[in-house]
Phi, psi and omega in degrees: 000138183285155182297327180296327178288318183296324184279350183277109184270153180287148178265173176302320178300322180294320180290325174295321177299325176301318177296321178296323180285321189288321186297315176299328177295323177299314181293319179303314181291323178299325182293342176289333187235344187295335183287338188306317182284338182276349185304312179301325182288313181289332177296322177291326184279315186263344180051056179285157172287171180299319179293319179297322180296320177296321179291324177300319182285317192268338192296330181297302179297327179299311182287326176302308183295324184287335185247005183300312183296321178299314183293325179297312180286331177294321178298324177297332186267316185260352182112130185287322177293318180299315180296321179298317181290322175298316179296320179296318178296317179294323180295317179296315180296316180293328177296319175298314180300318180293319183297325185249022177298138182255346179224163178297323180297319179296320181291321178298315179297318180295319178294325177295317177297320176301319179296316179296317178295319179297330180293341178282337190287312186295304181294326180293314182292319181292318179292327175296320177300320180300324183272333181281315185259103183269335176286131187299315181295317180294322179293321177299318178296316181297319177293325175299318176297317180300312179296319181299322179295319179295311183293321179292320180299316180297321180286326182279345182308306179299322180294312179296319178299319179296319179294315180298316183290342176292332186241340186229176178278170190299329182295339182295339180295335178277327184291341180300334182280339189297310180300324180295316180292323176296319176299321178294321179295329179280311186278331184305308180297336183275326190247336185263129176284162177258137177223141174207162176269108184292342181253017186290332183079184181281152177285128178280114186297319181296319177298319179299315179296318180297318181296319180292313181297317181296313181297311183295321181295314181294315182292321176300316179299320179295316179295318180296323179294321180294324184277323189237002182084179180290120181214175183298317183298315181294313181296319180296319180296316180294317180297318178296317179298318179295323179295314179294322177298323177296318177297322178299314181296317179298322180292323180296328180291334184268335187285144174290321178242079184291154177291319176240123180281103183293344177297338178300331185274356181288336178284124183300332181292325181292315178299321178295319179299316179294321178296320177294320177303313183297311184292323180291316181290333176305315179285317186296310183286318185294317189286331183288340172297318181285326177297319178297318178294321179299315182293319186272322187260338176262311180272355176061040175277155172286161178304322180292318177299316179298321177298321179294321181286332179269348180304323178302338178297319177295320179297317180295318177298317181296314180298314180297320180294318181289330181280344184302314178302323178294320182293319184284351172284339184253332180227158179295146179306321181296326179288321177297316178299317184295312180296320177300317179298320179292322177296316178296319178299320176298320178298317177295327176296318176298323181296331178292345180268001183288138179226165181302329182258014181290152173294147177296343177299327179295313180296316182293324176299315179298315181298314181297315180295316181297312185290316178295324181290321183274344184305317181293341186300307183300316182295312186287317180291321178295317178298321180295314179300316182290331177288323183283334183277143174298148183302324183287345178250024183298323180296313179296318180295318180294325178294320178298315179299313181294323179297324179296324175296312181297318180297317178298319178296315178296320178296319179298315180296319182290308184293309181293323178298316179293317179298313182292320180297317179295317179298315180298315183296315180296320180294318181290326178293331179275347182288145178267109181227069183291149175090348181269134181291158181296330179297335177272319185290325184301306178292328180293326179284342183278310184215160178293320179294329174297322178292319180295316179295318179296321182295330181294336181265003183253157171298156184302324182294331179266330181291322184301308179295327178295313179295321179298317179294319181294318179296319178297317179295320180293318181295324175297320177294321178296320177302314182293320179296317179296322178294320177296321177295321178301315180294321178296321179292323175294328175296321176298320178300315181295317179300317180298315183291325184276325190251342184245006186298332184256008183254000000 
């Protein structure tokens, strides 16, 4: 970075622009989780099939992950502010459609549009930060705020959803995003500068199609594997996605104006940063699925209670992200990353000690350690990627960084989900539950929620041993998932020490 850039400090207008950028990111992340509490309500209203219900829940994140790379490179070509405003308008319109959907098909379509619109927000906002904040320290702080909004939004989603559903109908959870997006449409043209790569060339349609097909196929295969285990459909989808991805990479090498500049990956630090993102997010995203199940299905908390107990995770992520710029002024980034990874690993170790009758202090200790330990990862790796990438390719670089987070999260859900499902099933098959009909045992052996639903229809004398066996099996599965997360976090530690020690 040139000295002229380092010495250029942000103005008051730039810091106000940070607020304009950060708030939509909070809403975008909330939309990933806010629907969870509304599912029982909309299921009664729309009567979706089991498959339709899964698509209603998953299609948003599915489309976000599948179109991130396209949106990142598109912003470099048409302008990052323009793409952000187009996405905000589409997000507001799709939120209205989702709120007033009359059928499951309408809601699935609206959620898909929300996902595509949401995919414009992350790369556009991050690349704008790269161009607005030229001072390295100020940019690190701005990225910390950006990361904090994402992590806080995801954690606050269930809590906000629970509050809204207390007073309004299920569609209102979508309308909460509309005022924020309208505010962005008003303030964006006034406060946000426009940036684009004047030498980007035309967007290659075939490359765009290949990137979407490859991303969606791989992520679909991972989700299918998490839900149904390793099967032909999941393996075929992943193999097809990898094949199309290989064709995509080969095409980028031949194009004069590639969609993704593969030269970005020649720097060893960038590859290391992306690897740390994947391994860290594998643990962070994967384990909180099990924590939510533990609170609701083992401790029998309501969704709102579970949301309240998991809300501190967002606070810890926010505090850790905001503190990261202060930490790197005193210690090297690689040391902050390394210590954070070890703290998170300790948290996953504490989680292996959780039992059905454990004090909530054990769970909260684990959550605090995990979140504080992993919080610096997003800020430091994202800042590293943006520093290494040329300013004119900031959109593509930010999309690659964000895609690594999404990929790590999908991988965590798939790998940990498959591991936990297999552990639970084997434990339940070995449990002694005489006298119960197969019609009860079959769903109980498949999932913990199947066991809880089955127990509600049984007399107390039969329900108690079934729930005890299911809880024991689930805790064993949670132990294995936490151990896998511990190993993934240690892998992030090793990558940081080996590849980032000189950066």
